[in-house]
C-alpha positions in Angstrom: -152.0 17.1 -2.3 -153.2 15.0 -5.4 -156.9 14.4 -5.7 -157.8 10.8 -5.6 -160.6 9.4 -7.8 -162.7 6.4 -6.8 -162.3 5.1 -10.3 -158.5 4.8 -10.0 -156.8 2.2 -8.0 -153.4 3.0 -6.6 -150.3 1.3 -8.0 -148.9 -1.2 -5.6 -145.7 -0.3 -3.9 -143.2 -2.8 -2.3 -144.8 -1.9 1.0 -148.4 -2.6 -0.1 -147.4 -5.6 -2.2 -145.5 -7.4 0.6 -148.6 -9.4 1.4 -148.9 -10.5 -2.2 -146.8 -13.7 -2.6 -145.1 -13.7 -6.0 -145.5 -10.0 -6.7 -142.5 -8.9 -8.7 -143.3 -5.2 -9.2 -144.9 -5.6 -12.6 -148.3 -4.2 -13.5 -149.8 -7.7 -13.5 -148.7 -10.1 -10.8 -148.2 -13.7 -12.0 -151.0 -16.1 -11.7 -150.8 -18.4 -8.7 -152.8 -21.3 -10.2 -152.0 -23.1 -13.4 -152.0 -20.7 -16.4 -155.3 -20.6 -18.3 -155.2 -22.3 -21.8 -156.4 -20.2 -24.7 -157.0 -21.4 -28.2 -156.6 -18.6 -30.8 -158.3 -19.4 -34.1 -157.7 -17.0 -37.0 -156.8 -17.6 -40.7 -154.5 -14.5 -40.6 -151.1 -15.4 -39.1 -150.3 -11.8 -38.1 -153.5 -11.6 -36.1 -152.7 -14.8 -34.2 -149.2 -13.5 -33.5 -150.4 -10.2 -32.1 -153.1 -11.8 -29.9 -150.7 -14.6 -28.7 -148.1 -12.0 -27.6 -150.7 -10.0 -25.6 -152.1 -13.0 -23.8 -148.7 -14.6 -23.2 -147.7 -11.4 -21.3 -150.6 -12.1 -19.1 -149.4 -15.7 -18.4 -151.8 -17.5 -20.7 -150.8 -20.8 -22.3 -151.4 -20.2 -26.0 -152.4 -22.7 -28.7 -153.0 -21.5 -32.3 -155.1 -22.8 -35.1 -155.3 -21.4 -38.6 -158.8 -22.7 -39.4 -161.9 -24.4 -38.2 -160.9 -28.0 -38.9 -157.6 -27.6 -37.0 -159.4 -25.9 -34.2 -161.9 -28.8 -33.8 -159.1 -31.3 -33.9 -157.4 -29.4 -31.1 -160.6 -29.1 -29.1 -161.2 -32.8 -29.4 -157.7 -33.7 -28.2 -157.3 -31.2 -25.4 -159.2 -28.8 -23.1 -159.1 -25.0 -23.1 -160.3 -22.4 -20.7 -161.4 -20.2 -23.7 -161.4 -20.1 -27.4 -160.8 -16.7 -29.2 -162.4 -17.1 -32.6 -162.2 -14.8 -35.6 -165.9 -14.4 -36.5 -165.1 -13.1 -40.0 -163.2 -16.2 -40.9 -164.8 -18.4 -43.5 -166.8 -21.3 -42.2 -169.2 -19.9 -39.6 -170.2 -23.4 -38.8 -167.3 -23.5 -36.3 -168.9 -21.6 -33.3 -171.9 -24.0 -33.3 -169.7 -27.0 -33.4 -167.5 -25.7 -30.6 -170.6 -25.2 -28.4 -171.5 -28.9 -29.0 -168.2 -29.9 -27.4 
């Protein structure tokens, strides 16, 4: 008989997931509300691509910006649930200006 740990949650089975509407057997069930919007800001395109793929698999709506000016324009024109910002990117003025919005 396998030993159960209080730090591990059992994987859902079709029997235990039957009460979960929309469960499709994947590790992460789809979100039932509108998908959260995430703005990814990084001056390195490969970094944005990797991050976007990871969050898209988790049903986030992704918008990308390659710099601070573009990010601020996007924030002015739309709303986001979160902004993922490269803190090593040139122009550290951006985090302060985002907070002002």
